[in-house]
ROTORDREN-628704 format. One line per 10 residues: their letters; for each residue x, y, z negated of N, C-alpha, C, CB. Coordinates in steps of 0.02 Angstrom, whole numbers, plus 50000, padded with zeros to 5 digits. Last residue first. Glycine has a CB too. Layout:
// residues N
A	X,Y,Z,X,Y,Z,X,Y,Z,X,Y,Z; ... $
//
This chain:
// residues 106
LGFVHGLGTV	48930,50311,49442,48928,50376,49409,48859,50388,49379,48945,50433,49458; 48954,50200,49522,48961,50193,49450,48961,50260,49413,49022,50156,49434; 48929,50216,49656,48998,50224,49633,49006,50221,49558,49025,50289,49658; 48794,50201,49669,48837,50158,49710,48908,50159,49683,48837,50182,49783; 48739,50301,49591,48733,50232,49567,48779,50185,49606,48661,50208,49573; 48765,50415,49674,48796,50407,49608,48795,50336,49584,48761,50449,49558; 48710,50450,49796,48755,50392,49794,48786,50379,49725,48810,50401,49844; 48631,50557,49837,48602,50506,49793,48645,50444,49787,48535,50487,49818; 48676,50665,49907,48663,50604,49945,48632,50549,49903,48727,50579,49977; 48693,50760,49807,48651,50776,49865,48631,50713,49902,48687,50824,49912 $
EIAKRVPPSP	48787,50694,49723,48719,50710,49699,48671,50723,49757,48722,50772,49653; 48897,50689,49807,48868,50626,49783,48797,50639,49758,48911,50596,49726; 48924,50824,49826,48910,50781,49884,48876,50717,49863,48975,50766,49922; 48951,50862,49691,48895,50892,49728,48876,50848,49788,48913,50963,49752; 49067,50786,49664,49006,50776,49625,48944,50803,49662,49012,50810,49556; 49154,50845,49756,49137,50774,49762,49072,50760,49724,49194,50729,49736; 49165,50977,49709,49140,50964,49777,49118,50891,49786,49193,50981,49829; 49212,50953,49570,49147,50983,49586,49122,50971,49658,49150,51057,49574; 49282,50785,49562,49289,50858,49565,49221,50888,49582,49343,50880,49617; 49250,50645,49459,49238,50681,49522,49247,50757,49515,49169,50665,49548 $
EALTLTVGKA	49307,50538,49373,49323,50609,49367,49311,50648,49431,49395,50618,49346; 49304,50396,49480,49316,50425,49414,49331,50500,49421,49373,50389,49377; 49212,50267,49558,49244,50333,49562,49250,50360,49492,49204,50381,49608; 49242,50091,49580,49208,50147,49549,49247,50211,49562,49198,50136,49473; 49224,49927,49633,49253,49992,49649,49210,50046,49617,49258,50002,49727; 49259,49765,49593,49215,49821,49575,49252,49885,49589,49194,49817,49501; 49275,49627,49700,49309,49682,49666,49259,49738,49654,49370,49707,49708; 49234,49526,49783,49223,49518,49712,49256,49571,49670,49247,49452,49690; 49240,49554,49914,49297,49516,49887,49290,49506,49811,49362,49552,49902; 49131,49632,49932,49133,49569,49969,49190,49524,49944,49141,49582,50044 $
AASNRASVLA	49171,49745,49862,49118,49702,49833,49118,49634,49867,49049,49735,49840; 49262,49800,49955,49285,49777,49889,49235,49728,49859,49296,49837,49841; 49175,49834,50058,49229,49787,50070,49255,49758,50005,49287,49821,50108; 49096,49930,49990,49066,49868,50016,49118,49815,50030,49026,49883,50079; 49193,50028,49963,49157,49996,49908,49126,49930,49930,49103,50043,49880; 49226,50064,50092,49277,50034,50050,49245,49998,49991,49327,50087,50025; 49102,50121,50129,49128,50063,50165,49181,50027,50124,49157,50085,50233; 49098,50229,50040,49046,50178,50038,49070,50114,50072,48981,50204,50072; 49212,50300,50084,49209,50273,50015,49156,50219,50008,49195,50330,49966; 49173,50332,50214,49232,50291,50203,49232,50261,50134,49295,50334,50213 $
GLGYSDIFGL	49063,50414,50189,49053,50350,50224,49112,50304,50214,49042,50362,50298; 49128,50522,50131,49081,50483,50091,49069,50415,50123,49015,50520,50083; 49199,50562,50246,49235,50542,50185,49191,50500,50140,49261,50602,50148; 49095,50597,50329,49140,50544,50349,49179,50517,50290,49189,50569,50404; 49039,50704,50259,49000,50643,50267,49043,50584,50289,48943,50653,50316; 49178,50767,50162,49122,50775,50207,49087,50708,50214,49146,50801,50277; 49258,50849,50029,49237,50786,50057,49178,50799,50103,49218,50734,50001; 49389,50932,49943,49337,50934,49995,49321,50863,50017,49359,50977,50055; 49480,50909,49843,49451,50976,49849,49395,50981,49899,49503,51024,49866; 49520,50795,49729,49492,50798,49796,49454,50864,49802,49447,50737,49811 $
DSVDIRLYRC	49563,50769,49603,49602,50817,49642,49579,50821,49715,49674,50798,49640; 49476,50673,49553,49477,50738,49520,49516,50791,49560,49508,50731,49452; 49453,50543,49588,49440,50594,49639,49441,50665,49609,49373,50581,49672; 49517,50390,49567,49517,50455,49534,49509,50508,49589,49582,50467,49492; 49445,50239,49578,49471,50292,49621,49462,50358,49585,49436,50293,49690; 49479,50077,49532,49453,50142,49508,49486,50197,49549,49466,50152,49431; 49443,49918,49556,49477,49972,49591,49443,50037,49570,49474,49962,49669; 49467,49759,49487,49434,49825,49480,49475,49876,49517,49426,49844,49405; 49544,49655,49524,49475,49640,49506,49433,49704,49501,49472,49603,49439; 49682,49594,49604,49641,49654,49596,49570,49633,49581,49644,49700,49660 $
GPVAAAAALS	49742,49474,49632,49744,49498,49563,49703,49560,49551,49813,49510,49543; 49795,49512,49796,49781,49461,49745,49789,49490,49675,49829,49402,49754; 49714,49644,49880,49776,49621,49849,49760,49569,49795,49816,49681,49818; 49597,49698,49924,49613,49630,49946,49677,49603,49916,49618,49629,50022; 49595,49827,49882,49547,49781,49851,49562,49709,49869,49476,49799,49872; 49689,49881,49969,49705,49878,49898,49659,49829,49862,49698,49948,49866; 49617,49875,50089,49678,49834,50081,49697,49827,50007,49736,49864,50121; 49520,49970,50061,49499,49901,50074,49559,49854,50066,49469,49894,50145; 49601,50083,50052,49564,50060,49992,49541,49988,50001,49504,50105,49978; 49647,50090,50185,49694,50083,50130,49660,50057,50067,49727,50150,50116 $
DRVDDARDLD	49529,50109,50256,49569,50049,50268,49618,50037,50212,49606,50055,50334; 49487,50234,50203,49444,50175,50200,49486,50111,50206,49390,50176,50256; 49596,50314,50242,49581,50304,50171,49538,50242,50162,49546,50366,50142; 49585,50307,50382,49646,50285,50349,49634,50270,50275,49702,50337,50356; 49457,50363,50403,49471,50294,50423,49533,50266,50387,49481,50290,50499; 49471,50497,50348,49423,50448,50322,49440,50376,50340,49354,50464,50348; 49548,50599,50399,49580,50552,50353,49535,50494,50333,49602,50588,50291; 49468,50676,50486,49538,50661,50503,49569,50607,50461,49578,50724,50497; 49345,50691,50419,49349,50651,50480,49421,50631,50496,49320,50689,50538; 49406,50699,50249,49361,50718,50303,49373,50673,50363,49370,50792,50323 $
LEGALAAVVL	49458,50744,50105,49438,50680,50135,49384,50696,50186,49412,50629,50080; 49595,50838,50050,49531,50836,50085,49519,50767,50113,49529,50888,50140; 49676,50819,49896,49671,50857,49958,49601,50855,49986,49719,50831,50010; 49684,50650,49837,49697,50722,49830,49689,50755,49898,49767,50735,49800; 49648,50505,49743,49640,50542,49805,49651,50616,49791,49571,50530,49837; 49721,50368,49670,49705,50439,49661,49704,50473,49729,49757,50474,49613; 49680,50210,49605,49700,50250,49664,49680,50322,49649,49666,50223,49730; 49721,50077,49504,49697,50146,49505,49725,50180,49567,49719,50185,49441; 49667,49917,49470,49709,49957,49513,49679,50027,49514,49715,49927,49586; 49657,49792,49351,49635,49859,49369,49688,49893,49412,49621,49901,49305 $
GDPDAPEYRI	49689,49668,49300,49671,49672,49370,49645,49740,49392,49620,49622,49385; 49740,49665,49175,49669,49648,49182,49645,49652,49254,49627,49695,49139; 49872,49710,49186,49860,49639,49174,49787,49617,49181,49884,49622,49105; 49859,49828,49326,49874,49811,49256,49857,49737,49245,49835,49857,49207; 49934,49864,49483,49881,49832,49444,49904,49818,49373,49860,49766,49478; 50015,50025,49505,50013,49952,49508,49957,49924,49464,50081,49923,49485; 49928,50161,49578,49965,50136,49521,49962,50060,49525,49936,50163,49452; 49935,50256,49729,49914,50197,49691,49958,50187,49631,49915,50135,49735; 49868,50395,49816,49923,50365,49779,49895,50306,49739,49958,50417,49731; 49824,50488,49961,49808,50434,49915,49872,50406,49883,49769,50378,49951 $
TPDNPM	49872,50599,50035,49801,50594,50019,49787,50543,49965,49763,50577,50081; 50010,50589,50059,49984,50648,50024,49910,50642,50003,49992,50708,50066; 50037,50414,50020,50041,50472,50064,50010,50531,50028,50005,50458,50132; 50103,50252,49993,50077,50314,49965,50084,50369,50017,50115,50333,49899; 50053,50093,50056,50096,50152,50058,50062,50211,50024,50114,50169,50130; 50042,49941,50000,50000,50000,50000,50044,50062,50000,49952,50000,49939 $
//
């Protein structure tokens, strides 16, 4: 799982928790890469929980939300629970407007 300016990973802990942190903007330009990266993280042996810290995400559009939903579905198919943590105001607003809070454990 390569680190880049948009997403960073912490190694899995003994309970199978992997923490990913998103920063910057999650929009059309980055959505596919982030989706694929999160899906790959969920597929790593030993990963049981994938928590995505979105506190430093300053912007998210519908493509970004779609990428997170797709990553959540890919994770669920592998038996991995994906949740969002500490949503920034723009992320919280986008999730509230779309009604996706329950999907991400918020």
